[in-house]
C-alpha angles and dihedrals in degrees: 000000000000092000091050091051091047099049097036093051092044093052092043092053091049090052089051089056099253114152116263094244094049091045090053093051095044095047091046090053091052091048093048090049090050088051091051094240123146119255091233086080089066092056091047092051092048092053095043091049095058101027095096132126089210091057090057085080090068099070091039094055091043089052089048091053091050091049093049092050094048096035098062099254094115093053092052092049091050090053092052090049090050096055091050104043106009091098093057119099106280088019101175091048089049088052089054092056097043093045088053089057090052093044092047091066091062113034113025091209122119090188093055090048094051093047099043099044095034094059090055105033106034095061088042092053092048090053090051092055103263116143110259091231092054092047091052092044097054092044095052093043095048091048090068088069087072090069096043104047108062140294091053128174089201090056091049089055092045090051092051091051097047102027087236116151109269090207090056090048090051091053091046091055098055101079096038090048092052089045090053089050092051091046092051092049089051090051091049090051093049095048093042093055091048094048099036097241115176133248132210126249117279113264112220117230090245088065097043097069097071097058089041093053092046090051096045094099090051092045090052091060095083090046092053095043099044094034090059092050099044094042090054094240092117137021117233089260092052089046088058089057090048090051091053094048093045092048091051091050091052094043096048105032110017106038096017095214096123125073128190089255089061094063098080094049089048091053092045091052090049093051091050093047093046094050093068100058092037091052090049091049091050091048091046090054091056093043092047091053090051090050090051093050090050093052094242093139094055091046093053092044092050091047093049093047089049095065105013116071100154127072094221092051089048091055091049090051090049090052090051092049094049092045090056094041090047090061091066110017129061112253099242091050091049090050093051092049102044110024095069088049094052099042096083089053091047089054094045091054092047092238114163108255093220091053090050092046095054092045090052095044096050092043091051090047088055085058089059090063099043126087142280101031106009107139098204089046091053092051094049094043091051091052091047090046093235138127111258088240091061095055113111094232106132099083088056092046089053094051092046089051088052088057090050091052089049089057090049092056097032105042091175089076086074102025105040100078096044089048091050099046105029 
Protein backbone atom coordinates (compact mmCIF):
# COMPACT_ATOMS: atom_id res chain seq x y z
CA UNK A 1 0.00 0.00 0.00
CA UNK A 2 2.75 2.44 0.98
CA UNK A 3 4.65 1.77 -2.26
CA UNK A 4 1.50 2.33 -4.33
CA UNK A 5 0.84 5.64 -2.57
CA UNK A 6 4.47 6.70 -3.03
CA UNK A 7 4.84 5.89 -6.72
CA UNK A 8 1.32 6.91 -7.76
CA UNK A 9 1.57 10.31 -6.07
CA UNK A 10 5.10 10.86 -7.43
CA UNK A 11 4.07 10.11 -11.03
CA UNK A 12 0.86 12.16 -10.70
CA UNK A 13 2.78 15.20 -9.45
CA UNK A 14 5.28 14.91 -12.31
CA UNK A 15 2.41 14.78 -14.82
CA UNK A 16 0.95 17.92 -13.22
CA UNK A 17 4.25 19.70 -13.85
CA UNK A 18 5.57 19.78 -10.28
CA UNK A 19 9.38 19.83 -10.06
CA UNK A 20 11.04 16.46 -9.46
CA UNK A 21 12.45 17.45 -6.06
CA UNK A 22 9.12 18.80 -4.79
CA UNK A 23 7.32 15.72 -6.14
CA UNK A 24 9.76 13.48 -4.25
CA UNK A 25 9.20 15.30 -0.95
CA UNK A 26 5.41 15.48 -1.30
CA UNK A 27 5.02 11.83 -2.30
CA UNK A 28 7.38 10.75 0.50
CA UNK A 29 5.26 12.66 3.04
CA UNK A 30 2.11 10.94 1.83
CA UNK A 31 3.82 7.54 2.00
CA UNK A 32 5.17 8.15 5.51
CA UNK A 33 1.71 9.24 6.67
CA UNK A 34 0.22 6.08 5.13
CA UNK A 35 2.88 4.10 7.00
CA UNK A 36 1.98 5.82 10.28
CA UNK A 37 5.45 7.29 10.75
CA UNK A 38 6.09 10.69 12.40
CA UNK A 39 7.02 13.66 10.21
CA UNK A 40 10.10 14.31 12.32
CA UNK A 41 11.71 11.51 10.31
CA UNK A 42 11.47 13.67 7.20
CA UNK A 43 13.39 16.52 8.84
CA UNK A 44 16.02 14.09 10.08
CA UNK A 45 16.45 12.57 6.61
CA UNK A 46 16.74 16.00 4.98
CA UNK A 47 19.50 17.03 7.38
CA UNK A 48 21.35 13.72 7.16
CA UNK A 49 21.17 13.84 3.36
CA UNK A 50 22.99 17.16 3.06
CA UNK A 51 25.13 17.09 6.22
CA UNK A 52 28.23 15.77 4.46
CA UNK A 53 31.80 17.04 4.32
CA UNK A 54 32.14 15.56 0.84
CA UNK A 55 29.17 17.61 -0.42
CA UNK A 56 30.90 20.82 0.64
CA UNK A 57 32.84 20.47 -2.59
CA UNK A 58 29.66 21.18 -4.59
CA UNK A 59 29.26 24.91 -3.74
CA UNK A 60 33.02 25.44 -3.99
CA UNK A 61 33.25 24.00 -7.52
CA UNK A 62 30.12 25.90 -8.56
CA UNK A 63 31.70 29.11 -7.22
CA UNK A 64 34.89 28.26 -9.11
CA UNK A 65 32.91 27.83 -12.35
CA UNK A 66 31.16 31.18 -11.85
CA UNK A 67 34.49 32.91 -11.16
CA UNK A 68 36.12 31.39 -14.23
CA UNK A 69 33.24 32.43 -16.48
CA UNK A 70 33.18 36.01 -15.19
CA UNK A 71 36.92 36.31 -14.65
CA UNK A 72 38.03 35.84 -18.24
CA UNK A 73 39.38 32.29 -18.01
CA UNK A 74 36.74 30.84 -20.35
CA UNK A 75 37.51 33.39 -23.07
CA UNK A 76 41.23 32.55 -22.96
CA UNK A 77 40.53 28.82 -23.18
CA UNK A 78 38.24 29.34 -26.15
CA UNK A 79 40.99 31.24 -27.95
CA UNK A 80 43.50 28.44 -27.35
CA UNK A 81 41.00 25.90 -28.65
CA UNK A 82 40.39 28.06 -31.73
CA UNK A 83 44.05 28.28 -32.78
CA UNK A 84 44.41 24.49 -32.48
CA UNK A 85 41.21 23.13 -34.07
CA UNK A 86 39.47 26.11 -35.68
CA UNK A 87 40.90 25.19 -39.09
CA UNK A 88 39.36 21.70 -38.99
CA UNK A 89 36.11 21.09 -40.86
CA UNK A 90 33.33 22.45 -38.63
CA UNK A 91 35.99 24.48 -36.84
CA UNK A 92 33.84 26.50 -34.44
CA UNK A 93 31.96 23.37 -33.37
CA UNK A 94 35.33 21.65 -32.83
CA UNK A 95 36.36 24.60 -30.66
CA UNK A 96 33.23 24.06 -28.55
CA UNK A 97 34.20 20.45 -27.84
CA UNK A 98 37.90 21.09 -27.14
CA UNK A 99 37.13 24.08 -24.92
CA UNK A 100 34.76 21.84 -22.94
CA UNK A 101 37.67 19.48 -22.30
CA UNK A 102 39.75 22.40 -21.02
CA UNK A 103 36.90 23.82 -18.95
CA UNK A 104 36.10 20.40 -17.46
CA UNK A 105 39.41 20.37 -15.63
CA UNK A 106 38.44 23.46 -13.67
CA UNK A 107 34.73 23.62 -12.91
CA UNK A 108 33.09 20.19 -12.87
CA UNK A 109 29.76 21.69 -13.97
CA UNK A 110 28.09 20.71 -17.23
CA UNK A 111 25.50 23.44 -16.77
CA UNK A 112 28.14 26.16 -16.41
CA UNK A 113 29.90 24.85 -19.50
CA UNK A 114 26.73 24.88 -21.62
CA UNK A 115 25.78 28.39 -20.53
CA UNK A 116 29.19 30.06 -20.76
CA UNK A 117 30.34 28.60 -24.08
CA UNK A 118 26.88 28.53 -25.58
CA UNK A 119 26.38 32.28 -25.21
CA UNK A 120 29.57 32.87 -27.18
CA UNK A 121 29.73 30.03 -29.70
CA UNK A 122 26.12 29.28 -30.67
CA UNK A 123 25.45 32.79 -32.10
CA UNK A 124 28.89 32.66 -33.74
CA UNK A 125 28.11 29.32 -35.40
CA UNK A 126 24.75 30.59 -36.65
CA UNK A 127 26.47 33.60 -38.26
CA UNK A 128 28.95 31.27 -39.97
CA UNK A 129 26.15 29.27 -41.59
CA UNK A 130 25.75 26.33 -39.20
CA UNK A 131 22.22 25.08 -38.66
CA UNK A 132 20.89 26.41 -35.36
CA UNK A 133 19.87 22.89 -34.31
CA UNK A 134 23.37 21.57 -34.92
CA UNK A 135 24.98 24.47 -33.02
CA UNK A 136 22.74 23.84 -30.00
CA UNK A 137 23.27 20.08 -30.25
CA UNK A 138 27.06 20.17 -30.23
CA UNK A 139 27.08 22.73 -27.41
CA UNK A 140 24.77 20.73 -25.13
CA UNK A 141 26.54 17.43 -25.89
CA UNK A 142 30.05 18.80 -25.33
CA UNK A 143 28.96 20.37 -22.04
CA UNK A 144 28.52 16.89 -20.55
CA UNK A 145 32.31 16.48 -20.65
CA UNK A 146 32.44 18.95 -17.76
CA UNK A 147 30.87 16.35 -15.48
CA UNK A 148 32.99 13.41 -16.69
CA UNK A 149 36.54 14.75 -16.70
CA UNK A 150 37.47 15.68 -13.12
CA UNK A 151 36.75 17.59 -11.03
CA UNK A 152 33.08 16.65 -11.34
CA UNK A 153 30.20 17.80 -9.18
CA UNK A 154 28.19 14.77 -10.31
CA UNK A 155 30.97 12.46 -9.09
CA UNK A 156 31.10 14.24 -5.74
CA UNK A 157 27.38 13.60 -5.30
CA UNK A 158 27.76 9.97 -6.45
CA UNK A 159 30.58 9.46 -3.97
CA UNK A 160 28.50 10.87 -1.13
CA UNK A 161 25.63 8.51 -1.99
CA UNK A 162 27.74 5.35 -2.29
CA UNK A 163 30.70 6.14 0.03
CA UNK A 164 32.97 5.50 -2.96
CA UNK A 165 36.25 7.43 -3.03
CA UNK A 166 35.74 10.70 -4.89
CA UNK A 167 39.43 10.70 -5.85
CA UNK A 168 39.04 7.24 -7.41
CA UNK A 169 35.94 8.42 -9.27
CA UNK A 170 37.87 11.42 -10.59
CA UNK A 171 40.61 9.15 -11.93
CA UNK A 172 38.05 6.78 -13.42
CA UNK A 173 36.47 9.65 -15.37
CA UNK A 174 39.60 10.87 -17.17
CA UNK A 175 39.87 8.31 -20.00
CA UNK A 176 36.09 8.05 -20.63
CA UNK A 177 35.84 11.85 -20.65
CA UNK A 178 38.62 12.18 -23.21
CA UNK A 179 37.04 9.38 -25.24
CA UNK A 180 33.72 11.24 -25.26
CA UNK A 181 35.53 14.38 -26.43
CA UNK A 182 37.29 12.51 -29.26
CA UNK A 183 34.03 10.79 -30.27
CA UNK A 184 32.15 14.10 -30.36
CA UNK A 185 34.88 15.74 -32.45
CA UNK A 186 34.73 12.81 -34.87
CA UNK A 187 30.96 13.19 -35.13
CA UNK A 188 31.32 16.93 -35.75
CA UNK A 189 33.86 16.23 -38.52
CA UNK A 190 31.61 13.65 -40.19
CA UNK A 191 28.49 15.84 -40.09
CA UNK A 192 30.41 18.96 -41.14
CA UNK A 193 31.76 17.27 -44.27
CA UNK A 194 28.31 15.97 -45.18
CA UNK A 195 26.64 19.35 -44.63
CA UNK A 196 29.40 21.61 -45.90
CA UNK A 197 29.98 23.50 -42.68
CA UNK A 198 32.89 25.99 -42.78
CA UNK A 199 36.26 26.09 -41.08
CA UNK A 200 38.45 28.98 -39.98
CA UNK A 201 41.75 29.95 -41.53
CA UNK A 202 44.80 27.96 -40.45
CA UNK A 203 46.75 29.66 -37.65
CA UNK A 204 50.53 29.34 -38.12
CA UNK A 205 52.51 28.12 -35.14
CA UNK A 206 54.27 31.46 -34.95
CA UNK A 207 50.89 33.06 -34.13
CA UNK A 208 49.73 30.39 -31.68
CA UNK A 209 52.20 31.14 -28.95
CA UNK A 210 50.69 34.44 -27.87
CA UNK A 211 47.17 33.10 -27.01
CA UNK A 212 48.78 30.04 -25.42
CA UNK A 213 51.03 32.16 -23.21
CA UNK A 214 48.12 34.41 -22.22
CA UNK A 215 46.09 31.31 -21.31
CA UNK A 216 48.88 29.54 -19.39
CA UNK A 217 47.58 30.66 -15.95
CA UNK A 218 44.12 29.36 -16.87
CA UNK A 219 45.53 26.12 -18.29
CA UNK A 220 47.43 25.57 -15.04
CA UNK A 221 44.18 25.50 -13.05
CA UNK A 222 43.40 21.81 -13.77
CA UNK A 223 47.02 20.90 -12.95
CA UNK A 224 46.81 22.65 -9.58
CA UNK A 225 43.35 21.32 -8.72
CA UNK A 226 43.83 17.71 -9.80
CA UNK A 227 47.47 17.61 -8.77
CA UNK A 228 46.47 18.48 -5.22
CA UNK A 229 43.83 15.75 -5.13
CA UNK A 230 45.84 12.93 -6.70
CA UNK A 231 49.01 13.73 -4.75
CA UNK A 232 47.06 13.56 -1.49
CA UNK A 233 47.84 17.16 -0.56
CA UNK A 234 44.16 18.15 -0.67
CA UNK A 235 40.83 16.39 -0.43
CA UNK A 236 38.31 17.05 -3.24
CA UNK A 237 36.53 19.51 -0.94
CA UNK A 238 39.76 21.37 -0.19
CA UNK A 239 40.57 21.32 -3.91
CA UNK A 240 37.31 23.17 -4.49
CA UNK A 241 38.52 25.91 -2.15
CA UNK A 242 41.85 26.02 -4.00
CA UNK A 243 39.98 26.36 -7.30
CA UNK A 244 38.00 29.32 -5.95
CA UNK A 245 41.05 31.11 -4.58
CA UNK A 246 43.07 30.51 -7.74
CA UNK A 247 40.20 31.70 -9.92
CA UNK A 248 39.84 34.88 -7.87
CA UNK A 249 43.58 35.59 -8.13
CA UNK A 250 43.46 35.23 -11.92
CA UNK A 251 40.24 37.22 -12.26
CA UNK A 252 41.37 40.11 -10.05
CA UNK A 253 45.12 40.35 -10.58
CA UNK A 254 46.14 38.46 -13.76
CA UNK A 255 43.35 39.09 -16.27
CA UNK A 256 41.87 42.08 -14.45
CA UNK A 257 38.27 41.31 -15.43
CA UNK A 258 36.94 41.12 -11.86
CA UNK A 259 36.42 44.11 -9.56
CA UNK A 260 35.59 44.12 -5.83
CA UNK A 261 32.01 45.11 -6.68
CA UNK A 262 31.63 41.84 -8.64
CA UNK A 263 32.14 39.63 -5.58
CA UNK A 264 28.61 39.90 -4.17
CA UNK A 265 26.93 39.09 -7.53
CA UNK A 266 29.32 36.13 -7.93
CA UNK A 267 28.36 34.81 -4.50
CA UNK A 268 24.66 35.36 -5.19
CA UNK A 269 24.88 33.43 -8.46
CA UNK A 270 26.70 30.63 -6.64
CA UNK A 271 24.07 30.41 -3.91
CA UNK A 272 21.30 30.26 -6.50
CA UNK A 273 23.10 27.60 -8.54
CA UNK A 274 23.96 25.55 -5.42
CA UNK A 275 20.41 25.57 -4.09
CA UNK A 276 19.12 23.37 -6.91
CA UNK A 277 21.37 20.29 -6.46
CA UNK A 278 21.27 20.57 -2.66
CA UNK A 279 17.47 20.70 -2.71
CA UNK A 280 17.39 17.65 -4.98
CA UNK A 281 19.83 15.78 -2.70
CA UNK A 282 17.71 16.59 0.38
CA UNK A 283 14.53 15.51 -1.41
CA UNK A 284 16.23 12.36 -2.68
CA UNK A 285 17.24 11.43 0.86
CA UNK A 286 13.62 11.58 2.03
CA UNK A 287 12.30 9.79 -1.05
CA UNK A 288 14.98 7.11 -0.78
CA UNK A 289 14.01 6.46 2.84
CA UNK A 290 10.36 6.13 1.82
CA UNK A 291 11.33 3.70 -0.94
CA UNK A 292 13.32 1.64 1.54
CA UNK A 293 10.44 1.52 4.02
CA UNK A 294 8.08 0.39 1.24
CA UNK A 295 10.37 -2.48 0.19
CA UNK A 296 10.90 -1.09 -3.31
CA UNK A 297 14.61 -1.96 -3.32
CA UNK A 298 14.03 -5.62 -2.51
CA UNK A 299 11.29 -5.87 -5.13
CA UNK A 300 13.54 -4.43 -7.86
CA UNK A 301 16.47 -6.61 -6.80
CA UNK A 302 14.33 -9.76 -6.83
CA UNK A 303 12.88 -8.86 -10.22
CA UNK A 304 16.32 -8.17 -11.71
CA UNK A 305 17.79 -11.39 -10.34
CA UNK A 306 14.79 -13.27 -11.71
CA UNK A 307 15.58 -12.56 -15.38
CA UNK A 308 19.17 -11.24 -15.40
CA UNK A 309 21.86 -13.79 -14.62
CA UNK A 310 24.83 -12.22 -16.40
CA UNK A 311 26.76 -9.09 -15.32
CA UNK A 312 27.02 -7.73 -18.86
CA UNK A 313 23.30 -8.15 -19.44
CA UNK A 314 22.65 -6.47 -16.08
CA UNK A 315 24.73 -3.43 -17.13
CA UNK A 316 22.84 -3.23 -20.44
CA UNK A 317 19.51 -3.36 -18.59
CA UNK A 318 20.71 -0.61 -16.24
CA UNK A 319 21.68 1.55 -19.23
CA UNK A 320 18.23 1.03 -20.75
CA UNK A 321 16.52 1.92 -17.46
CA UNK A 322 18.55 5.09 -16.97
CA UNK A 323 18.03 6.14 -20.59
CA UNK A 324 14.26 5.92 -20.14
CA UNK A 325 14.30 7.51 -16.67
CA UNK A 326 16.60 10.27 -17.94
CA UNK A 327 13.94 11.34 -20.43
CA UNK A 328 11.64 12.40 -17.59
CA UNK A 329 13.65 12.73 -14.36
CA UNK A 330 16.58 15.03 -13.58
CA UNK A 331 19.88 13.12 -13.45
CA UNK A 332 20.78 13.76 -9.81
CA UNK A 333 17.33 12.69 -8.67
CA UNK A 334 17.53 9.52 -10.78
CA UNK A 335 20.93 8.74 -9.27
CA UNK A 336 19.66 9.19 -5.72
CA UNK A 337 16.63 6.97 -6.36
CA UNK A 338 18.15 4.07 -8.28
CA UNK A 339 21.86 3.75 -7.48
CA UNK A 340 21.33 2.57 -3.86
CA UNK A 341 18.82 0.02 -5.19
CA UNK A 342 21.25 -1.38 -7.76
CA UNK A 343 24.38 -1.46 -5.61
CA UNK A 344 23.65 -4.85 -3.90
CA UNK A 345 23.22 -6.43 -7.36
CA UNK A 346 26.44 -4.79 -8.58
CA UNK A 347 28.29 -6.33 -5.65
CA UNK A 348 26.68 -9.74 -6.09
CA UNK A 349 27.77 -9.87 -9.74
CA UNK A 350 31.29 -8.78 -8.84
CA UNK A 351 31.11 -5.74 -11.13
CA UNK A 352 33.76 -3.13 -10.41
CA UNK A 353 32.06 -0.23 -8.65
CA UNK A 354 34.08 2.36 -10.59
CA UNK A 355 33.06 0.81 -13.90
CA UNK A 356 29.41 0.88 -12.80
CA UNK A 357 29.73 4.46 -11.56
CA UNK A 358 31.11 5.80 -14.84
CA UNK A 359 28.47 3.91 -16.85
CA UNK A 360 25.71 5.38 -14.68
CA UNK A 361 27.13 8.90 -14.71
CA UNK A 362 27.58 9.11 -18.49
CA UNK A 363 24.17 7.53 -19.13
CA UNK A 364 22.51 10.04 -16.80
CA UNK A 365 24.40 12.86 -18.52
CA UNK A 366 22.94 11.68 -21.82
CA UNK A 367 19.57 12.28 -20.14
CA UNK A 368 20.54 15.93 -19.66
CA UNK A 369 20.72 16.41 -23.44
CA UNK A 370 17.56 14.53 -24.45
CA UNK A 371 14.06 16.02 -24.62
CA UNK A 372 11.78 16.74 -22.93
CA UNK A 373 13.58 17.63 -19.65
CA UNK A 374 17.31 17.70 -20.47
CA UNK A 375 18.79 20.71 -18.66
CA UNK A 376 21.79 21.25 -20.94
CA UNK A 377 19.49 20.85 -23.94
CA UNK A 378 17.15 23.52 -22.58
CA UNK A 379 20.05 25.95 -22.06
CA UNK A 380 21.45 25.47 -25.56
CA UNK A 381 18.01 25.55 -27.21
CA UNK A 382 17.14 28.77 -25.40
CA UNK A 383 20.36 30.43 -26.61
CA UNK A 384 19.73 29.19 -30.16
CA UNK A 385 16.07 30.31 -29.92
CA UNK A 386 14.77 26.85 -30.80
CA UNK A 387 12.36 24.30 -29.41
CA UNK A 388 14.21 21.48 -27.67
CA UNK A 389 12.60 19.10 -30.16
CA UNK A 390 14.32 20.89 -33.07
CA UNK A 391 17.83 20.53 -31.67
CA UNK A 392 19.98 18.14 -33.71
CA UNK A 393 21.03 16.07 -30.70
CA UNK A 394 20.52 12.43 -31.67
CA UNK A 395 23.83 11.86 -33.53
CA UNK A 396 25.65 13.00 -30.39
CA UNK A 397 23.44 10.85 -28.15
CA UNK A 398 24.27 7.84 -30.32
CA UNK A 399 28.03 8.38 -30.15
CA UNK A 400 27.94 8.93 -26.38
CA UNK A 401 25.97 5.68 -26.00
CA UNK A 402 28.69 3.97 -28.04
CA UNK A 403 31.24 5.17 -25.46
CA UNK A 404 29.05 3.78 -22.65
CA UNK A 405 28.88 0.40 -24.39
CA UNK A 406 32.66 0.48 -24.83
CA UNK A 407 33.04 0.86 -21.05
CA UNK A 408 30.66 -2.08 -20.52
CA UNK A 409 32.80 -4.39 -22.65
CA UNK A 410 36.19 -2.82 -21.81
CA UNK A 411 36.07 -2.09 -18.05
CA UNK A 412 39.70 -0.97 -18.09
CA UNK A 413 38.61 2.31 -19.66
CA UNK A 414 37.25 3.24 -16.22
CA UNK A 415 39.38 1.09 -13.90
CA UNK A 416 42.89 1.23 -15.35
CA UNK A 417 43.96 4.67 -14.10
CA UNK A 418 42.59 4.24 -10.54
CA UNK A 419 44.26 0.82 -10.37
CA UNK A 420 47.52 2.30 -11.55
CA UNK A 421 47.63 5.39 -9.33
CA UNK A 422 45.74 4.40 -6.17
